[in-house]
N, C-alpha and C positions, 0 to 999 in steps of 0.2 A: 732521314734518320732511320725509318723503318727498314729500308733496303739494306742499310749498313748492318743492322742487327741480324737480318736474315742471312746475309753473306757471312758474317762472323759465326753464326750458329752452324751453317753448312760446313764451314772450314773446321770448326771445333769437332763436329761429328766425324768428319773424314780423318782428322788427326787421331781422334779417340779410337776409331776402328783400326787404323794403321798401328797404333801402339799396342792394341790388344793382340793383333797378329804378330807383331814383333816380339812380344813377351812369350807367346806360345812357341814360336820358333826358337827363341833363346833357351827355353827350358828343355827342349828336346836336343839342342846342340850341346849343352854343358855336360850331358851325361857321359860323353866319351872324351872330353877335353881334359888336359891337365896343364898346369902352369909349370914351366921349367925355369930354373934360375937364370940360365943363359939367354932367355928370351925377354927378360924384364926391361932391359935398357931399350931394346927395339920397340917393345910394346908401349913404353912411355913416349918414345919418339912418334910412333904412329898415332897415339892419343892426341898429341899436340898438333900433328900435321894433317891427319885425315878424318878426325872425328868432329863433325859439326854439332852433334847433340851431346851435351854434357852428360857424363855418366856418374853414378854415385859410387860404384865399385872402382877399385884401383886395378892396375895391371896385374897385381899379384893374386887376384881373385879369379876363379874360373868364369864367373858370370861377367866380370870386367873384361877378361880376355875375349870371350865370345862377342861381347858388345863392340870392342875395339876392332876385332876382325870383320864383323858384319859391316861396320861403318867404313872400314878401309876398303872392303870389296865394293861397296856401293859407290864410294868416291873415287874408285880406281887408283887407290894408293899403292905405292911400291913397297913390297916386302922383300927383304934380303935373306933372312935366315931360312934354311931349308925346312926346318921343323914348322916354322910359322907359315911358309908357303903351303905345306901339306895341310896344316890345320885350317888355313884360309880356304883352300879348295873344299875341304870337308864342310866348313860353315856355309860356303856358297851352295854346295850341293843340297844340304839339308834344308837351307832356306828356300831354295827354288822348288823343292819337292813338297814343302809344307803348304 
């Protein structure tokens, strides 16, 4: 039982540090992003298909868009819209340099 608790605590600490990093990256990403009306349908589709972690914000929110694009990049999701491809590359670049 003690080993299981130790494993869970280690896992929790790793997830906690990853989420802190994720939130820091996300705050620097959202500064230059904007949500366009023509992207909403595809963002909703990407949310359903490529996002393993549930997000609180919707696709119509800048933070939600950044989160969807980050998860899509990590999961190698396919993006069709040119503007979303451009934003995805931006998100990937900022995420990698942070």
